[in-house]
PALUM-754419 format. One line per 3 residues: their letters; for each residue x, y, z of C-alpha. Coordinates in nm, 3 decimals, padded with zeros to 5 digits. Example, Ala and Ser with C-alpha at 12.3 -4.5 7.8 and 13.67 -1.06 7.14 Angstrom:
AS> 01.230/-00.450/00.780 | 01.367/-00.106/00.714
//
This chain:
XXX> 08.971/14.617/08.516 | 08.743/14.525/08.801 | 08.863/14.554/09.153
XXX> 08.817/14.318/09.449 | 09.053/14.126/09.681 | 08.954/13.757/09.668
XXX> 09.079/13.684/09.321 | 09.426/13.879/09.315 | 09.600/13.555/09.232
XXX> 09.379/13.516/08.916 | 09.461/13.862/08.820 | 09.834/13.812/08.830
XXX> 09.806/13.506/08.634 | 09.576/13.648/08.374 | 09.799/13.954/08.340
XXX> 10.100/13.725/08.308 | 09.925/13.536/08.019 | 09.761/13.807/07.830
XXX> 09.921/14.142/07.875 | 10.269/14.305/07.868 | 10.537/14.281/08.126
XXX> 10.445/14.641/08.218 | 10.083/14.571/08.271 | 10.169/14.254/08.470
XXX> 10.386/14.458/08.708 | 10.106/14.718/08.739 | 09.862/14.433/08.832
XXX> 10.116/14.265/09.063 | 10.135/14.592/09.267 | 09.758/14.613/09.322
XXX> 09.641/14.329/09.537 | 09.278/14.459/09.480 | 09.275/14.409/09.103
XXX> 09.115/14.120/08.936 | 09.061/14.009/08.558 | 08.737/14.080/08.395
XXX> 08.518/13.781/08.305 | 08.665/13.823/07.939 | 09.012/13.815/08.055
XXX> 08.953/13.515/08.278 | 08.787/13.323/07.976 | 09.090/13.421/07.755
XXX> 09.313/13.279/08.018 | 09.148/12.946/07.999 | 09.140/12.949/07.629
XXX> 09.524/13.023/07.629 | 09.587/12.733/07.840 | 09.361/12.500/07.646
XXX> 09.532/12.590/07.321 | 09.879/12.559/07.458 | 09.809/12.219/07.649
XXX> 09.572/12.018/07.431 | 09.835/11.921/07.166 | 10.030/11.741/07.433
XXX> 09.737/11.550/07.594 | 09.679/11.208/07.452 | 09.412/10.941/07.457
XXX> 09.562/10.594/07.572 | 09.380/10.277/07.443 | 09.467/09.960/07.628
XXX> 09.415/09.611/07.523 | 09.459/09.309/07.750 | 09.420/08.955/07.612
XXX> 09.376/08.796/07.962 | 09.005/08.770/08.071 | 08.917/08.862/08.433
XXX> 08.754/08.534/08.508 | 08.932/08.194/08.556 | 08.864/07.866/08.400
XXX> 08.753/07.658/08.691 | 08.406/07.723/08.779 | 08.345/08.094/08.706
XXX> 08.185/08.180/08.359 | 08.345/08.474/08.156 | 08.025/08.675/08.257
XXX> 08.090/08.650/08.626 | 08.078/08.967/08.792 | 08.397/09.033/08.992
XXX> 08.315/09.199/09.320 | 08.594/09.446/09.256 | 08.452/09.579/08.933
XXX> 08.263/09.864/09.103 | 07.923/09.967/08.956 | 07.711/10.273/08.991
XXX> 07.720/10.250/09.370 | 08.108/10.278/09.399 | 08.261/10.542/09.605
XXX> 08.600/10.590/09.445 | 08.549/10.521/09.091 | 08.870/10.497/08.887
XXX> 08.843/10.634/08.541 | 08.972/10.318/08.399 | 08.689/10.265/08.163
XXX> 08.477/09.947/08.153 | 08.624/09.661/07.975 | 08.410/09.489/07.687
XXX> 08.349/09.132/07.809 | 08.314/08.842/07.582 | 08.065/08.544/07.592
XXX> 08.104/08.233/07.807 | 08.244/08.045/07.509 | 08.469/08.297/07.332
XXX> 08.615/08.558/07.560 | 08.708/08.884/07.384 | 09.033/09.078/07.480
XXX> 08.954/09.353/07.731 | 08.936/09.691/07.609 | 08.997/09.996/07.821
XXX> 09.095/10.358/07.800 | 09.247/10.665/07.999 | 09.438/10.985/07.942
XXX> 09.786/11.102/07.955 | 10.009/11.356/07.869 | 10.365/11.408/07.700
XXX> 10.637/11.535/07.950 | 10.921/11.552/07.690 | 10.982/11.610/07.321
XXX> 11.108/11.259/07.270 | 10.796/11.089/07.363 | 10.770/11.029/07.723
XXX> 10.418/11.024/07.865 | 10.278/11.024/08.206 | 09.957/10.861/08.312
XXX> 09.817/10.657/08.590 | 09.949/10.308/08.658 | 09.602/10.149/08.683
XXX> 09.533/10.280/08.319 | 09.807/10.051/08.194 | 09.801/09.782/08.441
XXX> 09.802/09.427/08.278 | 09.826/09.582/07.922 | 09.921/09.370/07.629
XXX> 09.896/09.645/07.385 | 09.904/10.026/07.434 | 09.816/10.268/07.163
XXX> 09.868/10.636/07.212 | 09.617/10.856/07.000 | 09.766/11.209/06.963
XXX> 09.553/11.520/06.926 | 09.633/11.551/06.550 | 09.487/11.198/06.509
XXX> 09.814/10.986/06.485 | 09.794/10.653/06.667 | 10.133/10.519/06.791
XXX> 10.209/10.216/06.969 | 10.351/10.265/07.319 | 10.557/10.075/07.577
XXX> 10.556/10.088/07.946 | 10.893/10.231/08.088 | 10.780/10.164/08.441
XXX> 10.507/10.215/08.689 | 10.461/10.263/09.063 | 10.144/10.116/09.208
XXX> 10.203/10.283/09.545 | 10.149/10.628/09.399 | 09.966/10.526/09.076
XXX> 10.206/10.680/08.833 | 10.314/10.513/08.521 | 10.551/10.629/08.226
XXX> 10.492/10.512/07.896 | 10.704/10.585/07.557 | 10.635/10.659/07.202
XXX> 10.891/10.653/06.943 | 10.970/10.995/06.778 | 11.105/11.344/06.832
XXX> 10.971/11.701/06.856 | 10.653/11.621/07.032 | 10.460/11.900/07.207
XXX> 10.485/11.853/07.577 | 10.372/12.014/07.900 | 10.605/12.119/08.197
XXX> 10.532/12.007/08.557 | 10.479/12.302/08.795 | 10.511/12.330/09.169
XXX> 10.212/12.191/09.345 | 10.315/12.322/09.675 | 10.242/12.678/09.527
XXX> 09.876/12.635/09.443 | 09.625/12.764/09.679 | 09.276/12.647/09.783
XXX> 09.034/12.838/09.572 | 09.273/12.875/09.264 | 09.151/12.808/08.916
XXX> 09.242/12.485/08.763 | 09.167/12.329/08.423 | 09.148/11.950/08.369
XXX> 09.208/11.807/08.017 | 09.131/11.437/07.915 | 08.911/11.194/07.735
XXX> 08.616/11.127/07.943 | 08.387/10.857/07.773 | 08.628/10.875/07.486
XXX> 08.557/11.245/07.411 | 08.917/11.327/07.346 | 09.068/11.668/07.453
XXX> 08.783/11.770/07.674 | 08.840/12.081/07.869 | 08.674/12.144/08.218
XXX> 08.737/12.424/08.479 | 08.696/12.445/08.858 | 08.902/12.528/09.151
XXX> 09.120/12.362/09.400 | 08.877/12.246/09.668 | 09.120/12.125/09.931
XXX> 09.491/12.014/09.950 | 09.659/11.714/10.128 | 09.380/11.476/10.123
XXX> 09.475/11.153/10.272 | 09.333/10.815/10.418 | 09.135/10.774/10.126
XXX> 09.254/10.415/10.045 | 09.302/10.509/09.681 | 09.676/10.455/09.682
XXX> 09.939/10.356/09.944 | 10.086/10.718/09.936 | 09.830/10.980/09.932
XXX> 09.853/11.363/09.936 | 09.572/11.446/09.696 | 09.458/11.780/09.552
XXX> 09.094/11.783/09.545 | 08.924/11.967/09.273 | 08.565/12.036/09.160
XXX> 08.671/12.052/08.795 | 08.442/11.813/08.610 | 08.627/11.484/08.561
XXX> 08.478/11.149/08.458 | 08.566/10.794/08.352 | 08.842/10.840/08.083
XXX> 09.004/11.145/08.246 | 09.237/10.918/08.463 | 09.603/11.003/08.386
XXX> 09.526/11.354/08.252 | 09.662/11.666/08.354 | 09.540/11.937/08.614
XXX> 09.691/12.262/08.517 | 09.715/12.606/08.666 | 09.642/12.912/08.470
XXX> 10.019/12.936/08.372 | 09.961/12.617/08.181 | 10.170/12.399/08.423
XXX> 10.070/12.054/08.544 | 10.002/12.080/08.918 | 09.825/11.734/08.944
XXX> 09.739/11.411/08.763 | 09.376/11.319/08.767 | 09.344/10.986/08.950
XXX> 08.987/10.920/09.111 | 08.654/11.095/09.178 | 08.394/11.034/09.458
XXX> 08.086/10.910/09.288 | 07.759/10.717/09.355 | 07.653/10.750/08.990
XXX> 07.977/10.663/08.803 | 08.019/11.004/08.686 | 08.094/11.344/08.804
XXX> 07.960/11.472/09.136 | 08.195/11.774/09.210 | 08.477/11.581/09.393
XXX> 08.793/11.462/09.213 | 09.138/11.386/09.321 | 09.480/11.460/09.156
XXX> 09.829/11.335/09.250 | 10.024/11.646/09.317 | 10.289/11.714/09.051
XXX> 10.588/11.728/09.296 | 10.514/11.365/09.398 | 10.471/11.273/09.032
XXX> 10.788/11.440/08.935 | 10.997/11.252/09.189 | 10.845/10.914/09.068
XXX> 10.875/11.010/08.703 | 11.243/11.098/08.738 | 11.327/10.771/08.910
XXX> 11.144/10.567/08.645 | 11.302/10.741/08.340 | 11.642/10.741/08.487
XXX> 11.658/10.384/08.658 | 11.343/10.207/08.533 | 11.221/10.176/08.899
XXX> 11.153/10.346/09.216 | 11.327/10.329/09.544 | 11.208/10.482/09.860
XXX> 11.365/10.584/10.190 | 11.306/10.360/10.472 | 11.293/10.458/10.844
XXX> 11.172/10.118/10.992 | 10.907/10.201/11.266 | 10.529/10.159/11.295
XXX> 10.345/10.467/11.397 | 10.016/10.569/11.530 | 09.854/10.908/11.585
XXX> 09.873/11.086/11.903 | 09.528/11.165/11.994 | 09.409/11.326/12.337
XXX> 09.389/11.002/12.523 | 09.754/10.902/12.415 | 09.874/11.253/12.516
XXX> 09.710/11.232/12.856 | 09.870/10.880/12.903 | 10.218/11.015/12.804
XXX> 10.165/11.327/13.011 | 10.188/11.559/12.701 | 10.054/11.923/12.725
XXX> 09.867/11.853/12.389 | 09.808/11.592/12.097 | 10.125/11.615/11.875
XXX> 10.358/11.419/11.674 | 10.359/11.043/11.593 | 10.403/10.764/11.847
XXX> 10.638/10.481/11.767 | 10.441/10.160/11.836 | 10.710/09.921/11.699
XXX> 11.087/09.935/11.596 | 11.160/09.688/11.326 | 11.470/09.494/11.417
XXX> 11.788/09.584/11.245 | 11.615/09.876/11.066 | 11.778/10.220/11.030
XXX> 11.553/10.326/11.325 | 11.686/10.036/11.538 | 12.058/10.099/11.476
XXX> 12.005/10.463/11.546 | 11.865/10.387/11.895 | 11.495/10.461/11.854
XXX> 11.264/10.287/12.109 | 10.909/10.181/12.131 | 10.708/10.478/12.306
XXX> 10.912/10.746/12.144 | 10.710/11.036/12.000 | 10.837/11.193/11.679
XXX> 10.771/11.561/11.700 | 10.994/11.682/11.411 | 11.222/11.585/11.122
XXX> 11.469/11.828/10.997 | 11.298/12.105/11.191 | 10.974/12.026/11.000
XXX> 10.674/11.948/11.240 | 10.511/11.613/11.215 | 10.149/11.705/11.139
XXX> 10.007/11.378/11.033 | 10.125/11.016/11.000 | 10.072/11.003/10.633
XXX> 10.253/11.330/10.550 | 10.542/11.204/10.747 | 10.543/10.870/10.573
XXX> 10.512/11.033/10.235 | 10.814/11.260/10.288 | 11.018/10.984/10.415
XXX> 10.940/10.771/10.113 | 11.031/11.048/09.863 | 11.366/11.068/10.023
XXX> 11.671/10.885/09.869 | 11.801/10.591/10.047 | 12.133/10.702/10.220
XXX> 11.974/11.032/10.326 | 12.052/11.143/10.685 | 11.759/11.307/10.874
XXX> 11.743/11.447/11.222 | 11.437/11.363/11.442 | 11.343/11.545/11.738
XXX> 11.200/11.292/11.987 | 11.006/11.322/12.304 | 11.112/11.026/12.516
XXX> 10.941/11.004/12.853 | 10.923/11.372/12.867 | 11.274/11.435/12.763
XXX> 11.353/11.611/12.420 | 11.635/11.458/12.230 | 11.758/11.470/11.871
XXX> 11.845/11.141/11.680 | 12.028/11.137/11.346 | 11.917/10.841/11.119
XXX> 12.057/10.748/10.790 | 11.755/10.608/10.579 | 11.771/10.264/10.426
XXX> 11.599/10.144/10.124 | 11.222/10.068/10.162 | 11.026/09.755/10.106
XXX> 11.272/09.485/10.033 | 11.008/09.251/10.144 | 10.737/09.446/09.955
XXX> 10.946/09.430/09.638 | 10.996/09.058/09.686 | 10.629/09.021/09.788
XXX> 10.543/09.204/09.465 | 10.734/08.984/09.246 | 10.598/08.663/09.445
XXX> 10.224/08.775/09.407 | 10.277/08.802/09.045 | 10.409/08.431/09.029
XXX> 10.099/08.337/09.211 | 09.877/08.496/08.942 | 09.666/08.720/09.155
XXX> 09.589/09.087/09.233 | 09.474/09.218/09.571 | 09.361/09.549/09.735
XXX> 09.268/09.701/10.048 | 08.909/09.623/10.195 | 08.715/09.947/10.177
XXX> 08.384/10.000/10.344 | 08.194/10.007/10.026 | 08.378/09.680/09.909
XXX> 08.301/09.519/10.238 | 07.932/09.600/10.198 | 07.924/09.450/09.840
XXX> 08.099/09.132/09.973 | 07.860/09.104/10.258 | 08.137/09.147/10.528
XXX> 08.083/09.329/10.852 | 08.282/09.655/10.933 | 08.480/09.435/11.190
XXX> 08.634/09.220/10.922 | 08.987/09.288/10.832 | 09.233/09.165/10.550
XXX> 09.298/09.213/10.197 | 09.063/09.134/09.904 | 09.160/08.935/09.595
XXX> 09.061/09.138/09.305 | 09.171/08.933/09.008 | 09.298/08.574/08.935
XXX> 09.485/08.481/08.634 | 09.350/08.181/08.444 | 09.570/07.877/08.489
XXX> 09.784/08.047/08.762 | 09.900/07.889/09.092 | 09.624/08.075/09.284
XXX> 09.354/07.967/09.033 | 09.465/07.599/09.068 | 09.452/07.631/09.444
XXX> 09.092/07.729/09.428 | 09.131/08.109/09.520 | 08.882/08.341/09.350
XXX> 08.806/08.725/09.313 | 08.620/08.845/09.621 | 08.796/08.626/09.866
XXX> 08.925/08.793/10.179 | 09.284/08.699/10.292 | 09.309/08.753/10.657
XXX> 09.649/08.599/10.745 | 09.973/08.498/10.570 | 10.184/08.234/10.718
XXX> 10.007/08.275/11.051 | 10.057/08.650/11.052 | 09.750/08.872/11.042
XXX> 09.726/09.131/10.761 | 09.496/09.434/10.733 | 09.629/09.601/10.423
XXX> 09.828/09.544/10.113 | 10.156/09.658/10.268 | 10.130/09.415/10.578
XXX> 10.023/09.164/10.304 | 10.345/09.211/10.104 | 10.566/09.235/10.429
XXX> 10.414/08.894/10.548 | 10.462/08.735/10.213 | 10.829/08.809/10.197
XXX> 11.035/08.520/10.044 | 10.902/08.182/10.194 | 11.181/07.947/10.310
XXX> 10.998/07.647/10.244 | 10.847/07.750/09.918 | 10.500/07.725/10.055
XXX> 10.259/07.999/10.149 | 09.974/07.928/10.403 | 09.672/08.171/10.353
XXX> 09.392/08.210/10.582 | 09.096/08.296/10.359 | 08.743/08.414/10.430
XXX> 08.468/08.331/10.184 | 08.108/08.426/10.281 | 08.057/08.260/10.614
XXX> 08.342/08.011/10.568 | 08.704/08.057/10.668 | 08.973/07.802/10.544
XXX> 09.332/07.770/10.499 | 09.503/07.742/10.152 | 09.848/07.611/10.113
XXX> 10.020/07.721/09.781 | 10.335/07.601/09.662 | 10.573/07.869/09.502
X> 10.783/07.741/09.216
//
């Protein structure tokens, strides 16, 4: 056995997989021991053999074409359908488009993995979004029709179900336990090449502000993942799922050494809620926050930049009822330091409504503690999500690359229409993919969350949108049935 310190974790894992308990104990007691290349290779092989039977190929068919019937031919290129210059390329697979006279169903694909013997499968929400038919291809070649149990677009997690029993499945591990530099294995169906195995390391943890999903805490890996891997597992050397492969950074459309996976702990929470309740509920605090940088710290006479500044307290929210005030700086929650807005927001969202947390607050130099019982998040967002489906359109955040493709300046703000359903209310009103929505009912919107909040439930059954198309800006009034 070779000896060196950097890979002691790999040594322990290899020993656990490949040697006796006595040998494992011996390795565990020696931090300088590592596996030989042969042992490491056998560890990869052992994980692959154990996991591949539970990894599935997902085929999705949608009978609704992307293009509408009023002025845009079926060959029209939706600005949201990124090409080789995309930055965050989702592995959704490219749809097969029909001609202008006879549009064919859209066909796409992705990956997933069984999480229970009775046929529950985890994948990405964007893999099965808009699906009219889902077919799961098992590793033994069987093809089984699947149904969507539920999905959560905010985290990009979906659960689908196939009928049957005694399926092979993979257990979810603890993503908090993985370390940067640790070996990981990705399995999926890139370019329809089923059960492809690639190996890499954890490059970083806690990647946020990537504008891939609303709640982000991604694991970054250099394991080769490509279009079609989306929804597949990222495994540690114990054969446990530590992440769900979701997106890559690419300027070519393929692997460039940077991929992102949803941590298994976040996915476990979402999966449990979907299976148990069919939907996802989130804790709700009721504040708008901004980071505390050096300038903010100086303005508030803070010794150093830390915490999250409360820029707004939503009326009648749990925070308002607990006595939080604009200008408060949240330093800790339940004795956990607030290191970033995104992490704090993620943690609150994963808590159950009704949970009581204790916030440590800096209020004008005085440190106080405020207990708050969380409410249920996104009543407006939920109603807004239902309403936007009635309108027949889909939207997404405006990324720098998308702004460039649409010919918008870096100063432009809003949300982009990515899809219009033919014959829908939005299509009849004249809205098209690529339009930039800047305001809803006279309220400025800069992201999807603000759009949903502004949409709410219109009192007069009409929605007024301020929309930018090229160099033109105009209002659209849409009646909601």
